[in-house]
C-alpha positions in Angstrom: 6.8 -10.2 -44.6 4.1 -11.4 -42.3 1.9 -8.5 -41.1 1.6 -9.8 -37.2 0.5 -6.5 -36.2 -3.1 -5.8 -36.8 -4.9 -2.3 -36.8 -1.5 -0.6 -36.5 -3.0 3.0 -37.2 -3.7 5.3 -34.4 -7.2 5.3 -33.2 -9.6 8.0 -34.8 -7.0 8.7 -37.4 -4.8 10.4 -34.9 -1.4 11.7 -35.6 1.6 9.6 -34.6 2.5 10.2 -31.0 6.1 11.0 -31.0 7.9 10.7 -27.7 4.6 10.9 -26.0 3.4 7.7 -24.7 3.2 5.1 -21.8 4.2 1.4 -22.1 3.3 -1.1 -19.3 5.0 -4.5 -18.9 3.5 -7.3 -17.1 5.5 -10.1 -15.8 6.3 -12.3 -12.9 8.3 -11.2 -9.9 12.0 -12.7 -9.8 11.9 -13.6 -13.6 14.7 -10.9 -14.6 12.3 -8.2 -15.9 13.5 -5.4 -13.8 16.7 -5.6 -15.8 15.0 -5.6 -19.1 12.4 -2.8 -18.1 15.3 -0.6 -16.9 17.3 -1.0 -20.0 14.1 -0.3 -22.3 13.7 2.9 -20.2 17.4 4.0 -20.4 17.8 3.4 -24.0 14.8 5.9 -24.6 16.5 8.4 -22.0 19.8 7.9 -23.9 17.9 9.0 -27.1 17.4 12.4 -25.6 13.8 12.0 -24.6 12.4 12.7 -21.1 11.2 9.4 -19.5 10.1 8.1 -16.2 9.7 4.6 -14.9 7.1 3.2 -12.2 7.5 -0.4 -10.7 4.7 -2.1 -9.2 5.8 -5.3 -7.5 4.8 -7.9 -4.9 6.0 -7.6 -1.4 6.8 -11.1 -0.6 6.9 -14.0 -3.1 8.9 -14.6 -6.4 6.3 -15.5 -9.1 3.6 -13.1 -8.3 2.5 -10.4 -10.6 4.6 -7.4 -11.3 4.0 -4.4 -13.8 6.4 -1.7 -14.8 5.3 1.4 -16.4 7.5 3.5 -18.6 6.3 6.9 -19.5 8.0 9.0 -22.4 6.9 12.8 -22.6 8.1 15.4 -25.0 6.9 17.7 -22.7 8.6 16.7 -19.7 5.6 15.3 -17.7 6.9 12.5 -15.3 3.7 11.3 -13.4 2.2 8.0 -13.8 -0.6 8.1 -16.6 -3.7 6.5 -16.3 -3.4 5.0 -19.8 -1.0 3.1 -21.8 -0.2 3.2 -25.5 1.7 -0.3 -25.5 1.4 -3.4 -23.4 4.0 -6.1 -23.0 2.3 -9.0 -21.7 4.2 -11.9 -20.4 2.2 -13.1 -17.3 -0.4 -15.8 -18.1 -2.2 -15.2 -14.8 -2.8 -11.8 -15.2 -3.2 -11.5 -19.1 -6.9 -11.7 -19.7 -7.3 -8.9 -16.8 -4.4 -6.6 -18.4 -6.3 -7.0 -21.9 -9.7 -6.2 -20.5 -8.2 -2.9 -19.0 -6.4 -1.8 -22.0 -7.4 1.4 -23.8 -8.8 1.0 -27.3 -5.9 1.1 -30.1 -3.3 -0.1 -27.6 -0.3 -2.1 -29.3 0.0 -5.3 -27.5 3.3 -7.3 -27.5 2.5 -10.8 -25.8 3.9 -14.3 -25.5 2.3 -16.3 -28.5 1.1 -19.4 -26.6 -1.4 -17.0 -24.5 -3.5 -16.4 -27.8 -4.9 -13.1 -26.5 -5.9 -11.8 -29.9 -9.4 -13.4 -29.5 -10.2 -11.4 -26.5 -10.8 -8.1 -28.1 -10.8 -6.5 -31.7 -9.9 -3.0 -30.9 -6.1 -3.7 -29.9 -3.1 -4.0 -32.4 -1.6 -7.7 -31.3 1.8 -8.7 -32.0 2.3 -12.5 -30.8 6.1 -13.4 -30.4 7.4 -16.7 -30.0 9.5 -16.0 -27.1 10.5 -19.4 -26.0 11.5 -20.3 -29.7 13.6 -17.3 -29.8 15.5 -17.5 -26.3 16.2 -21.2 -27.2 17.9 -20.2 -30.5 19.9 -17.3 -29.1 20.7 -18.7 -25.6 22.8 -21.9 -25.1 22.3 -22.4 -21.5 18.6 -23.6 -20.6 18.7 -22.3 -17.0 19.3 -18.9 -17.9 16.3 -18.8 -20.3 14.1 -17.4 -17.6 16.5 -14.5 -17.0 17.0 -13.6 -20.7 13.8 -14.3 -22.0 12.5 -10.6 -21.1 15.1 -9.1 -23.2 13.6 -10.6 -26.1 10.7 -8.0 -25.8 13.1 -5.2 -25.4 14.4 -5.8 -28.9 10.8 -6.4 -30.2 10.0 -3.0 -28.6 12.7 -1.2 -29.9 12.0 -2.2 -33.4 8.5 -1.1 -33.3 9.3 1.9 -31.6 12.3 2.9 -33.8 14.8 2.9 -30.6 18.4 2.9 -31.8 19.9 -0.5 -31.0 23.0 0.9 -30.2 21.5 2.7 -27.6 19.8 -0.4 -26.1 23.2 -2.3 -25.9 24.9 0.8 -24.3 22.0 0.4 -21.6 22.7 -3.2 -21.3 26.3 -2.6 -20.7 25.4 0.4 -18.0 23.1 -1.8 -16.4 25.1 -5.0 -16.2 28.5 -3.1 -15.8 31.5 -5.2 -15.7 29.9 -8.6 -16.1 31.0 -9.3 -19.8 29.4 -12.7 -20.0 25.8 -11.3 -18.7 26.2 -8.5 -21.1 26.9 -10.6 -24.2 24.0 -12.9 -23.3 21.6 -10.1 -22.9 22.6 -8.4 -25.9 22.3 -11.5 -28.2 18.8 -12.2 -26.6 17.7 -8.5 -27.4 19.1 -8.7 -30.9 17.2 -12.0 -31.7 13.9 -10.1 -30.9 14.9 -7.2 -32.8 15.8 -9.2 -35.7 12.7 -11.3 -35.5 10.8 -8.1 -35.6 12.6 -6.8 -38.7 11.6 -10.1 -40.7 8.1 -10.5 -39.3 6.3 -7.3 -38.4 5.3 -4.3 -40.4 6.1 -0.6 -39.3 3.4 1.1 -37.0 2.6 4.5 -36.9 0.7 4.7 -33.6 3.6 5.7 -31.5 7.4 6.3 -32.0 10.6 7.5 -30.5 12.5 10.0 -32.1 15.9 11.3 -30.9 15.7 14.4 -29.1 18.2 16.3 -26.7 16.0 16.8 -23.6 18.1 14.8 -21.5 21.5 15.9 -22.2 23.3 16.5 -18.9 20.7 14.5 -16.9 20.9 11.5 -14.8 18.7 8.7 -13.9 18.6 8.1 -9.9 16.2 7.1 -7.1 15.3 8.8 -3.9 16.9 6.5 -1.7 20.1 7.0 -3.3 19.9 10.5 -3.4 19.3 10.8 0.3 22.2 8.6 0.9 24.4 10.8 -0.9 23.2 13.8 0.9 23.7 11.9 4.1 27.2 11.1 3.3 28.2 14.7 2.0 26.5 16.0 5.4 29.3 14.1 7.5 27.4 11.4 9.0 29.2 9.3 11.2 26.7 7.0 13.0 23.8 5.0 11.7 21.6 2.8 13.5 18.8 0.9 11.4 16.6 -2.1 10.9 15.7 -3.2 7.2 12.3 -2.5 6.1 10.6 -1.9 2.7 11.0 0.6 1.1 13.7 2.3 3.1 16.3 -0.3 3.1 18.2 0.7 0.2 18.8 4.2 1.6 21.1 2.7 4.3 22.4 -0.1 2.0 23.4 2.5 -0.7 25.0 4.8 2.1 26.9 1.6 3.2 28.2 0.9 -0.2 29.3 4.8 -0.5 31.0 4.6 2.8 33.0 1.6 2.0 34.5 3.6 -0.8 34.8 7.2 0.6 34.5 7.2 4.4 37.7 5.3 5.3 40.9 6.6 7.2 43.3 6.9 4.5 46.3 5.6 6.8 44.5 3.0 8.7 41.8 1.8 5.9 39.6 1.5 8.8 35.9 2.9 8.3 35.2 6.5 10.2 31.3 5.4 10.2 29.8 3.3 12.7 26.9 1.6 11.2 25.0 -0.6 13.4 21.8 -2.9 12.4 20.2 -3.2 15.4 17.6 -5.7 16.6 14.6 -3.4 16.1 13.4 -0.1 15.2 13.2 1.2 18.8 16.8 0.1 19.5 17.9 1.8 16.1 16.2 5.2 17.5 18.0 4.8 20.5 21.3 4.6 18.6 20.5 7.8 16.6 19.8 9.8 19.5 22.4 8.7 21.7 25.1 9.3 19.2 23.2 12.8 18.3 23.5 13.8 22.1 27.1 12.8 22.3 27.9 15.1 19.4 27.7 12.8 16.2 25.6 13.2 13.0 23.4 10.5 13.1 20.7 9.0 11.2 18.4 6.0 10.4 15.9 5.2 7.6 12.6 3.3 8.1 9.0 3.3 7.0 5.8 4.0 8.8 5.7 0.9 11.0 9.2 1.7 11.9 8.3 5.3 13.0 5.3 4.1 15.1 8.0 1.7 16.8 10.7 4.3 17.2 8.0 6.9 18.5 9.0 6.3 22.2 12.5 7.4 21.7 11.5 10.3 19.2 9.5 11.9 22.0 12.6 11.4 24.3 14.6 13.4 21.6 12.1 16.0 21.3 12.0 16.5 25.1 15.6 16.1 26.1 16.4 18.2 22.8 18.9 15.7 21.4 19.3 15.9 17.5 19.1 13.0 14.9 17.5 12.5 11.4 14.9 10.2 10.5 14.4 9.2 6.8 10.5 8.0 6.6 10.2 6.5 3.1 6.4 5.9 3.5 4.4 3.4 2.2 0.6 2.1 2.1 -0.5 1.2 5.8 -1.9 0.9 8.2 -0.3 -2.1 10.1 1.4 -4.2 7.5 -0.4 -2.7 4.8 0.7 -2.8 1.4 4.6 -2.7 1.9 5.4 -2.2 -1.9 2.7 0.3 -2.7 3.2 4.0 -2.3 1.2 6.6 0.0 1.6 9.8 1.8 -0.1 8.6 4.9 2.4 9.3 7.5 1.8 13.1 7.5 0.4 13.4 10.8 2.3 10.6 12.4 5.7 12.5 11.7 4.2 15.8 12.3 3.4 14.8 16.1 5.3 11.7 16.6 5.1 10.5 20.1 2.7 10.7 23.3 2.1 14.2 24.7 2.5 17.4 22.9 5.3 17.3 20.2 5.9 19.3 17.0 8.5 18.0 14.8 10.3 19.7 11.8 9.6 17.7 8.7 11.0 18.1 5.1 9.2 17.0 2.1 11.5 16.9 -0.9 9.8 16.8 -4.4 12.5 15.6 -6.8 16.0 14.0 -6.8 17.8 17.3 -6.5 16.0 18.0 -3.2 16.2 14.4 -1.7 20.0 15.1 -2.0 20.0 18.7 -0.4 17.2 18.4 2.1 19.2 15.0 3.3 22.3 17.2 3.7 20.1 20.3 5.2 18.5 18.0 7.8 21.6 17.4 9.8 22.1 21.2 10.0 18.7 21.6 11.3 18.7 18.8 13.7 22.0 20.3 15.3 20.9 23.8 15.2 17.3 22.9 16.7 18.7 20.1 18.9 15.7 17.9 17.8 14.8 15.0 15.7 14.1 16.1 12.0 11.9 13.9 9.6 13.0 13.8 6.1 9.6 12.4 4.5 9.6 10.6 1.2 7.7 7.7 -0.1 8.2 4.6 -2.2 7.4 6.3 -5.4 10.2 9.0 -4.6 12.3 6.4 -3.0 12.4 3.6 -5.4 11.4 4.4 -8.5 13.5 5.7 -11.6 13.7 9.5 -12.0 15.6 11.8 -14.4 17.4 14.4 -12.5 20.1 17.3 -12.8 23.5 16.4 -11.2 23.7 17.3 -7.9 25.5 20.6 -6.7 28.5 20.0 -4.4 27.3 21.6 -1.1 29.4 24.9 -0.4 28.3 25.9 3.0 30.0 24.6 6.1 28.1 22.5 8.7 26.0 24.3 11.3 26.7 22.6 14.5 24.4 24.8 16.4 24.9 26.1 19.8 27.3 23.8 21.3 29.8 25.3 24.0 33.1 24.1 24.7 35.1 24.1 27.7 36.2 27.9 27.6 32.9 29.0 26.6 31.1 27.2 29.4 33.5 28.7 31.9 32.5 32.2 30.7 28.8 31.5 31.2 27.9 33.0 34.7 24.5 31.4 35.3 24.7 28.1 33.3 21.3 26.5 32.3 21.1 23.8 29.8 17.4 24.5 28.9 17.6 28.2 29.5 16.3 30.6 26.5 19.2 32.9 26.5 18.5 34.4 23.1 14.9 34.2 22.8 14.7 32.1 20.0 13.7 28.9 22.2 16.8 27.3 21.4 19.0 26.6 24.3 22.9 26.1 24.4 24.4 22.6 24.9 27.6 21.0 25.7 28.8 17.5 24.7 29.2 14.8 27.4 32.4 14.7 29.1 33.4 18.8 28.3 35.6 19.2 31.2 35.5 22.1 33.5 32.5 20.9 35.8 29.7 22.3 33.6 29.6 19.6 30.8 26.9 17.2 30.2 27.2 13.7 31.6 23.4 12.6 31.8 20.0 13.9 30.4 16.7 12.9 31.8 13.3 12.3 30.0 11.4 13.3 33.2 10.4 16.7 34.4 13.1 19.2 34.6 13.6 23.0 34.6 15.8 25.4 32.8 18.9 24.2 34.8 18.1 20.4 33.9 17.3 19.6 37.4 14.6 17.1 38.1 11.3 19.1 38.7 7.4 18.5 38.9 6.6 22.0 39.4 3.8 23.0 37.0 5.5 26.3 36.3 8.9 24.4 35.3 6.9 22.1 33.0 5.0 24.8 31.3 8.1 26.8 30.9 9.9 24.0 29.1 7.0 23.2 26.9 6.5 26.5 25.9 9.9 27.1 25.0 9.8 24.0 22.8 6.9 25.5 20.6 8.9 28.7 20.6 11.8 26.9 19.2 9.5 25.1 16.5 8.1 28.8 15.8 11.7 29.8 15.2 12.2 27.1 12.6 10.0 28.9 10.2 12.6 31.2 9.3 15.1 28.1 8.7 13.2 25.4 6.8 12.7 25.5 3.0 10.0 27.8 1.8 7.4 26.7 -0.7 7.8 26.5 -4.4 5.1 28.5 -6.7 3.9 27.8 -10.2 1.2 30.7 -10.5 -1.4 31.5 -13.2 -2.8 34.6 -11.6 -5.9 32.9 -10.0 -7.4 33.1 -6.7 -7.9 29.4 -6.7 -5.1 27.6 -5.1 -3.7 24.1 -5.5 -1.5 22.7 -2.6 0.7 19.5 -2.7 4.0 18.3 -1.4 6.4 15.3 -2.3 5.9 12.9 -5.0 2.4 14.5 -6.1 4.2 17.4 -7.6 4.7 16.1 -11.0 1.1 15.2 -11.4 -0.1 18.3 -10.1 2.0 20.3 -12.6 0.3 18.3 -15.4 -3.2 18.6 -13.9 -2.7 22.5 -13.6 -1.7 22.6 -17.4 -5.0 20.5 -18.4 -7.0 22.4 -16.4 -5.8 25.7 -17.8 -6.2 24.4 -21.0 -10.0 23.9 -20.0 -10.4 27.4 -18.9 -9.6 26.9 -15.1 -6.4 28.8 -14.1 -4.9 27.9 -10.6 -2.0 28.9 -8.6 0.2 26.2 -7.3 1.9 26.0 -4.0 4.5 23.2 -3.4 5.1 22.6 0.2 8.3 21.7 1.2 8.6 21.7 5.1 6.8 22.0 8.4 6.5 24.4 10.1 4.5 26.4 7.7 6.4 29.5 6.8 5.3 33.3 6.0 4.9 32.5 2.3 2.4 29.6 3.2 0.6 32.1 5.7 0.2 34.5 2.9 -1.1 32.2 0.2 -3.7 30.6 2.8 -5.1 34.0 3.4 -5.5 35.4 -0.2 -6.8 32.2 -1.8 -10.6 31.7 -2.3 -10.0 28.1 -2.2 -7.4 25.6 -1.8 -7.2 22.5 -3.2 -5.0 20.1 -1.1 -3.6 17.3 -3.1 -2.2 14.0 -1.2 -2.1 10.5 -1.4 -4.0 9.4 1.9 -7.6 8.6 2.7 -8.1 11.0 5.4 -6.7 14.4 4.0 -4.0 14.4 6.7 -2.1 17.7 5.2 -5.5 19.5 5.0 -6.3 18.6 8.5 -3.0 20.1 9.6 -3.9 23.3 7.6 -7.5 23.4 8.8 -5.8 23.1 12.6 -3.1 25.7 11.9 -5.4 28.1 10.1 -9.1 27.6 11.8 -10.4 30.9 10.5 -9.8 29.5 6.8 -10.8 26.0 7.6 -13.5 26.0 5.0 -11.1 26.9 2.1 -9.5 23.6 2.3 -10.9 21.0 -0.2 -9.2 17.7 -0.1 -8.2 16.0 -3.6 -7.2 12.2 -2.6 -5.5 9.4 -4.1 -4.8 6.5 -2.0 -4.9 3.0 -3.8 -1.3 2.3 -3.8 -0.4 3.6 -7.1 1.4 6.9 -7.8 -1.0 9.6 -8.2 -1.9 10.6 -11.8 -2.9 14.1 -13.3 -6.5 12.6 -14.6 -7.3 11.8 -10.8 -6.3 15.4 -9.9 -8.5 17.0 -12.7 -11.6 15.0 -12.2 -11.9 15.7 -8.5 -11.1 19.5 -9.0 -13.5 19.7 -11.7 -16.3 18.1 -9.7 -15.6 20.6 -7.0 -15.8 23.5 -9.6 -19.1 22.2 -10.9 -21.0 22.0 -7.4 
């Protein structure tokens, strides 16, 4: 047996890390590595170990560098780690840089011709003859590129102690129904495993040991969860234009609609899905359909929201419902289309010119992606307005472990829609009258007979009776009512989630920052700094948020953008408490990690 694994012992004599490590895989885009990485992640998951995956991929050309990080955590932490205990290096262009950034003592699996073992002496190297192994295991040379990556899955499985039966199951699930591909990939994986058995000594740095933490859980991404929520919510019209990282939301919805939204008698689809010529036209479809009584939606990203803003302002002013999923990415302009960020906070809060205030939902996990997608359509129709469901690339496109989703039990809330009989009973009908004092008027669907039904709506000045008006008092009345309607929404949007430790120091975050904040809160507590954590789930801010802000001496607002956009909204909403809000920021395009939060809060506390 050849001891190809040098320096196998943990650094500093530390104990073996059981189910607590991070693996970074460096490959090239378009090489089939996504399949291999997902198989490795799923195999660990199937062994009952809590695991998460983050894919850092290029935005345009096949052959450019891509990195995939797999984190296993016995404690259930799923945020990206700032360090990695294992590297799998398959890309010659980035290998030297990856080695330079590696943490001391890391295990390094690499393609033998790269000769990386001369670069540093504090790493444990495992050179693997990938081409020799793939040539022997795959008879078709044209497929070598695609199955070569499966070799490292086998090698890693051997070193980590992953059950190969679980690896085979993961391959079968990933390539479901493709018998030839399954056999080919399983053979390549076994070739790597067998080679490692013959040539490598056991290592005691990191190990996978079977557990039961993932029993009953699923692996899913936020775009699919949102698509399912929209499907259950009864969407009948989709107007969209493809954009990274939001396209897969509608694409997944289309797949589900093909199976579950067809008339059983005719076989025809019961959903109208239209790919428009641009984002502005897509928004027009959504709001026109919403005005006509359909449940309608689109998915887009920041650049798309910018283009849609004119129609979104129209929807706000004429009070037409529609749901806009914004899967945020790094901006401005084209920015970094395949990197994550929470940089559309202010854009979605006040989208369009003039005075606008929009209801925003911020899901923080897969269950909420499903539930908030469902709830958004109730809110859109209840409040007769565009609703934003704001996620980001990290939530939308990455692998997340989740509980299965609960079947929605409540009936749809179609809001204040009057039929012919109800309209006839109204003595003084006014489309924009505030009858109930909640800012929400009653509406009729276009074509409702009897003489009082809607036939058109206008985006210009109007009074409570929907008549054209440029009178200052009419304009003020409408705008004040719209703000009153927004205030009413406080009692209907999801309230915050608390994780308190009995402290007057607060941490506030939203969306995909949540896992990193939870981990950071625990690390800070271990160091003697207790905090109370509020996870915001919606705009407008609810009464619970009001109370939290008033009672804390300081509030650290964690967000993934440069300018502290959410903190700015808080300072604007609570000017008397403006000095309490301290921005903890992360905006390099990578998913936020706990260390960056801990470091920044610690620095504030030491001032």
